N, C-alpha and C positions, 0 to 999 in steps of 0.2 A: 881529855879526862880532867875531872874536878873531883874534889872530895865528895861531891853529891852524885857522882857517876859519870857516864860518857855524855859528851856534849857535842852536838852537830851545829854548825853555824847556819844562818838562813840559806846560803847557796846550797849547802849539802842537803838540808831538809827539802828545798825545792825540787832538787834533783831526785832524791828519794821518792817524792810525791809523784813525779812525772814517770818514773820507773813503775811504780805501784798502779797509776792510772793506766799506762800502755799495757802492762801485763794483765790487769783487769779486764780490759777490752778484749784481749786475746783469749783469756778464759771465757768471756762471755760468748765469743764467736765460736770457739772449738769445744767447749765444754770439758776441756781437759783440767784434770786436777790429779796431782801425784798422790797416790796412796801413802800412808805412813810406812816407814821402814823400807821403802823401795829405794834402791841406790840410784842417784842422779849424776849425770855428767854436765858439766856447764863448760861452755866455750865462749869467751868475750873477747872482742876486737874493740879497742878504744882508738878513735881517730882524733889526734889533737892537732890544732893549726900551727903552722909554721910561725915563728915569731916575725913581727914586721921588719925587723931589722936584718933578717936572714938575706943573704945574697941570691939574687935570682939564678945565678950560675949554680950554686949549692942545691937549691930546690929543683932545677931542670936536670941535674945529675940523677937524682932519685926522689921524685916528689913524694913517694909514699914509703920512706925508709923507716926503720924501727926507731922509735922514740926512747931515748935513754938518759933522760933527765927527769927531774921533778915534774909532775906528781909521781910519786912511787905507785907502783901497780897495786900493792896492797891497800892503799889508801883510796884507790878508785874502785876496788873490788867490793869494800864493805857496804857502801850506800846502795849499790846495784843489788846485791843479795839481800839486803835488809828490805828494800823496795819490793822484791819479788816475794819475800816472807810476808810482807804487810798485805800483798794482792791475794795471798793465800793459795798459791799455786802448789806449794808444798807445806807440809806440817812445820817443818823447821829446816834451816840450812844445814843442819848436822846430817841431813840426809845425802849431802854432796859427797860422793866417793871420789871423783876425778874432777880437776878443774884445770883450764888452760886460760891464761890471759895474754894479750899481746897488745902493747902500745905501738902506734903508728902515727907518723906525721901525715898531714894532708894539707892542701890548699885551703886558705880561709874560706869559709861558708860551707865546707864540706864535712865539718867536724860532726861526730856521732858515735854512739855506742852501739855494737851489734852483739846480741846475746842468742846463743842456741842452748836450749835446755833439752836433754834426752834422757829417757829412762825406758826400762823394759816393761812391756804390759804382757800379762800372761793370761 
């Protein structure tokens, strides 16, 4: 934050742009767009790489353990939701009624973000 409003650094803006582009492709392929005022559920899995200094013994014990250090889950969440909003999947992220986010460790090269968005159609 600054006195001029929220600020996203170059890396975060790049990430938001990737989320927007991928979401836009999904919308183009499926034609799905969530109508206004329809409750939305979002489930997000964030896979973060083990630090290079982590002992192989620790990784081998549970290579996909839950990630309990920085970055904070809420700091990962905002760029993802903003990217989806920019792609125009929903009117605004205020439609989200339920949300689940999980951070996990993974071997280097397997880092990714998996997002599942669901809503009721009538």
